[in-house]
Each structure stands twice: as C-alpha cells, then as structure tokens.
N, C-alpha and C positions, 0 to 999 in steps of 0.2 A: 320079477319073486312075490311069489305069493304071497296074500295077506296075509293067513294063517304063519307065516314062519317066524321063529321066537325076532325073538330082538337078541336073543350071543349072535344069531349065525344077523345078522341084519350087520353087527358093528363090524362082525369077524372083514364084511364080502368087504366093510367101508374100507377096512385098515388093507386090505390088500389092494385097494387101487391108491394108493398112500403109502409113494418110494419113503423108505427109511432114510437116517442120512447121510448113513453109508452109500448109500445108494447113490443120491447128492455126491457124495465126495468124489464119489467112483468117476460118474459123467464127470463133472469141473474136472478131475485129474485127467479127463482124457479131453475133456476142451482145449486145457491149456499146453499138454500133447502136441500138440494137434496144428496148434498155434503157435508154436515152439518150432517144429517140425517147418513152420511152411517161413516165419524167419527166418531159419536156418539156412531155405534154401534160397532166398530171396537176397541172405549174405555171399549164399558161394557163389552167384553171380554177378552181383555190386561190384565183390571183390576181382573178379576175374573184367569190369570195364573201370576201376573204379576211376585210372587212372584219364578215364574218359570222365567219367565224370567229374571230375575235381578238374580238367578244363572245361567241362563247359561250367562250370561255376563260378574260375576263373575271367573266364570269356568277359564280360561287365566291365571288372575291373581294370581289365588289356583294355576296350578299346577308349576306354576312357585317356587313359595313358596316354593312346591314343591318336586323339582328340586334342589335345592338349602337347600338345608335338613334346613328350616323353616320351624314354625309349618304356616298349610292353615289353614289358622284365616286371615276376616280380622276386622278392629275397626270402631264406630266411635264416633267421639264427640258431639254432636249435639244430644240434645236428640231429634232434628224433623229430624234430615235428616233419620235417619229409615223411614218415610211416604214417607216426601215432598223432600226433596234431590234427594231419592233412588228406592222405589214402585212408587210416586206416577208421580216423570221424565220419571220415568224407561219407565211404562206404555201409557203414552202419544206419548214418541220419537214410543215407539211402533206401533202403532195409527195409527200414521199419515202416517207411511213408509206402516202397511197392506195395507190402503186407500189409499192410492196416487193413483192406477190406478183409481180406484173408480173418483174422480178428478178431475183425467186429464185427464177418459172417461165422467165427466159431461161440462167440458169446451170445448171438444172436442164439442158435441153435439152441444153447442151455436155457433159457431166460425164458422162450418163444411156448413152451411148454408146461408154464404156468399164464401166461395173460391170454386174458378174455381177447376175443374177438377184434373187437373197435382198436386194444390196443398192440394188435395188432397187424393192425392197418395202419395204428397213426405212426409207428413205428417203420414201417416199410414206406413209407413217407419220407418220415424228417433222416435215417440212417442214410440215404441217399441222399439226398440233399441239404445235409451236411460236407458231404465225401464232394461234392463238387462246387459248396464253396469254400472248401480249401483250398482244393487244386487253380478256384480263382485265387483267392490268394497268393498266394507261393505263384504264379501265372502274375497276380500283378508286383509282388518286391520283383523276382526276377527283371523283365521287362522294363517297369517303370520306376520300382522308390528306390532300391539298389542302383542303375545310373543314374542318377537326379541325385541324391543323396554324395553317390563319387565324386562326381564334376562339380559339386561345390564345394566340399574336401578337397580334392586333392588340383580346384581351378583356382584358392584360396590361391596358394603357394605362388603364382604369377605373378602378386601386387608386392612380392615381397623387394628389396633392392639386389641390384647385380654383384655381386663378389668380389666384382677386379674394383668396384671403388672406395673397397675400402683401404685401408693404405693403412699402416703398418707405426704404429707410433715411432720416435726417441728411440725410449726404452729396450720395445722391441727387435729396432731396430740394431741398438748398441750386442742385446742377446745374441741377433741374429749375426755377427761380423764372431761375436767374440769364441760358438758353434762355427765356424767355417759355414755356415751355408747362405745360400743367396735369397733374395725377395720375389717375386715374383712375377714373370716373365724371361727367367734368369738373371735378371737382373739379380747387382751387390744391393743391399739396402744400407751399406752408407758411400764408399762409393759413384753407387750409380753406372757401373759401368757392364755389360753386356761379357754371361757368362756364355754364351753360345756362338760353337766357333765354325759353325757347318748351317748355312742355307738351310731356311723349315721346305723341306719335301713336301710336292703335292700329290695327293691321290685322285681315282677316278670318283665320281660320282656314280652310284646306279639306284636306281627303282629299283632295279628286280637281281638278284642271284648270280653272273656272266653263266653262259653257259659251262664252261671249255673250263674247271680246275689246275690248279696247282702247283703244291713246294713252292710257300715264297708269296703269289697274288696279300695284293690283300685294296681294299675299294674301303669307300664308305656306302652307307645305306641311309638312301634319304628314307624309306620307307619306313624303314627300324630306324631310324638316329642311330645304325651301330654303328661302331669304326672290326669290321671284320679281314681276317688273318687264315690263309690253308697253311693246314700245318698237318702232314703225313695225311692227305687226303681229306680233310675234317675240316668245315667252316668251325673257324672260333671266333666268337661275338662280341665286342666290351662295344656295351650302354655306353652312350655320349649325353654326359648327366649335362642340363641346361645349370650356368655360369646366374648362379642366385645364393640367393642367404640361403632357402629351404628348397632343393630337391626333393618329388615324393618320387620314395623307393619302401613304397609297399610290399609286409611282409606276409605273405601267402599266408600263415597258422592265423592271425591275424584280421585278413581279410574271411574269409572261414571264416570265424566267428562273430564279426558285424555279419553275414549275410544271413549264419544262421539264426542271426536274432530275431533281423528285422524279417526274414520268413517267420517266421511264428509271432509275431506283433500279429504280423501282416492275416495267416491265418484262424487267432483267436481274436481279430477284430472281425472279421470275414464269417465268425459263427455268430457274431447279431440277430441275424433272422432268421437262423435258427432256435433259438433262444426264446424268440419273442414268437416267434407258429407253435413252439411247444406253447407260450402260454397261455397262450391264445386258445392254444385244443382242449388244454386247462379249468378256461375259465376263471381263470386262480385273476386275469386281472380284466378288466371293461377296454378293450379298444380307443373309447372315446375318452376315457382320463389319455390316453396316452400320447394322444392328438390335442390334445388338448394342451401338456409338457412342451411343445415341443421345442417353443425360447431354449426351455433347460436344459434338449438333447443338442440342441445345436453345442452349447459352451459344454456337453459333458464330452461329445465328438471331440471334440478339440484335445479336453483334459486328457482323456486317452490316448489318444494319438499323441500324449505325449510324454506318454511313460509306454512306447511302443517302440517308439521311434531313438532317434538317437537325438545328442543336449544340439540339434540344428531346426530355426524352422522350418527351412524350407523343408526337411521329409515331415515334422507335423501335420502341414499343409494339404501336405499332397496327398494322406493320409485320412483330416479328416475330412475331409468338402467327401471322398470316395464315402466314408462310414458311413457322414450325416446320409449317403445318399441310397446307404445300406440299410438306416434305421429310417424312413421315410415307408423302404420294402419291406421292413419289416408289420407296420402296419398296418400295410394292403391286405396278409398272411390275416395282422392275426384278423382283422373284419372277417373275410375268408373262413376263415379256419372256428372261428367263434362259434361254440358249442348252443348257445344260448342266445344269439343278437344281440343289440348292441346299439343305442338311444343317438343322435349323432350331438355331438359336442359342444355347449349353448357356445352363442357368440363369445357369452364376458369372459 
C-alpha cells in the first residue's frame, strides 16, 4: 500500500481483513453442523453393530463368572433396560468415542485461523497425543482394571457359607406345617418324612452341546454350568446357581454403568501427561519444582485413583501405580517442552 494513501483507506483495508461477528457465528454454525453430521453417521453405524458392541462390553463380566464357576449370564430387572439402558446408551457412547476425532478436527478448523504458527504446532502435537492417551486409558480399563475389579467383587461371594447349612428354626417349621409346605430336599419340616416318591433321574454331562438335537433331550453343560433341554428344536438353558448364601447374578445395565464410570475415570487419569505437557510448553510451571514434589504427587495419585474407581482397595492400587508412572512421563515431557529450559532441582 502506498505511503501517501490516506489513513481512512488504510483503516478500511484493515476492516476488510477482519471477519464480522456474523461471519464468525456462521462459521461456527457450519462447524457444529458438520460435527453433528459426523456424530449421527457414527451413531447409525453403532446402532447397526449395537448388539456386537454390547456383547464386547459384557465379555469381561462373562469371563470372570466362568472362571469363578458361576453361570456366564447376566440378567435385567427392568423391562426397558435391554433397549434404553443398554442398547441405546452403549451405542451412543460408542458413537461419541468414534466421532471424537472428527469433532475435534472440526473445532480445530474453527480456532486455527486465529492462532500463531507456534501455537498451531503445539496443538498439532497435543491433540493426537491426547487421543492416544485416551485410547490407552480405554484399553487399560477394559483389559486390566475392569476384569480385576470384577474378580474381586464376584469372588468375594465364594467365602459365604452354603445355603444348605441353614436349618429352619422351630417357629419356621411350625409355620411350614401350617401352610402345608415341605422343607429342603422334599423333607417334611415336622415329621421328617420325604415328600419324594420317584427316584432321582440322572442326566448326561457334556462339555459342548450334542450334535443331534431332539425335542425332550436334556443334559448338563459343564462348560456353561446350565441345565439344557430341547423344545421345538431350540436349546433352552437354565443357569445352575451355586448353593451359597449369596450368588452373583449381575444386572447387565448396572455392569454397563460400572464399566462406563471406570473407563471414564481411566480416560481422565491418562490425560495427566497431556496436561503436564501443556504446562511445560507454556512455561507456567518449572519442571524442577514438579520433580521436587514427587513425594506429594505419589500420595496425590492414590487420592485421585480413589476418586476415579469404585470403593475397593484393589482397583485403587491398580490405577494408582500406573497413574504415578504417567506422572513421571509427564515430568519428562515437561522438561523437553519447556521453552525456557530448567535448572536441575536442589538435592535438599
């Protein structure tokens, strides 16, 4: 622009380079629409594979039940749980996870025009790193934390006494006689006479279902711990519950909620190196001071793990130690990203 151009012309040119508020809102609206379209596409895909996703999330529960010799099955006590609390919720969460990179990219295109080049470079490093750490958090929760916690909770029921050791008292026996019912094993609670008139029938025990199925066939499955009978060409299975005072019958909706809470906690915890990297990049905190506070961070990791996991010590320990390892990783990243450099910490 010529030096002799009037100041009013220069101001008008600068005004033309700036976007108006309406233009910013229009651009933001376009970003949100594209992000929503991406989420809806992912939601349709997840609805199509919804049953497979639910089966995948249920697998840790069924595996733990199998190892503990419980029937590998889950129940629901709500008529709407199979659709709303399980199918719809799981599909929506999975769609949000799948569409998250696309949503982040759309937001990035909106803010990138207002950033300096070094800020854009930092974001290009932090965003992929954050996504990777989130995926690692999901994998850690699914393959390690969730099975270990379920093994602890379900395994605890094995220490309860068997239900057959509980003998009815005299009042209950009298009430049973008044109502005309019999006690355990078909024995009259008063006279001690057996109510059974037929000998017990023995059923074959199979590891897998027999190849030929006929209506009326019945057998016991050693692998599934179920009683099986063929009706109308279909195998109907009845779980064989262990004769304990408390037998785990997991509610699938509650198990999904537990898995979601634990997974969300792991995703949040695994963002610790990302936050420390950002702090180191901005130079707001000296990495030397962070290294000097390791002992406080060690106890802080245990406190954070207690908040992000269910109320059991085992889950807290499983998350606390990796969380401290992430803290040490964050220190290394802070030192490398520190724009001003940092002096080594004092020995005292």
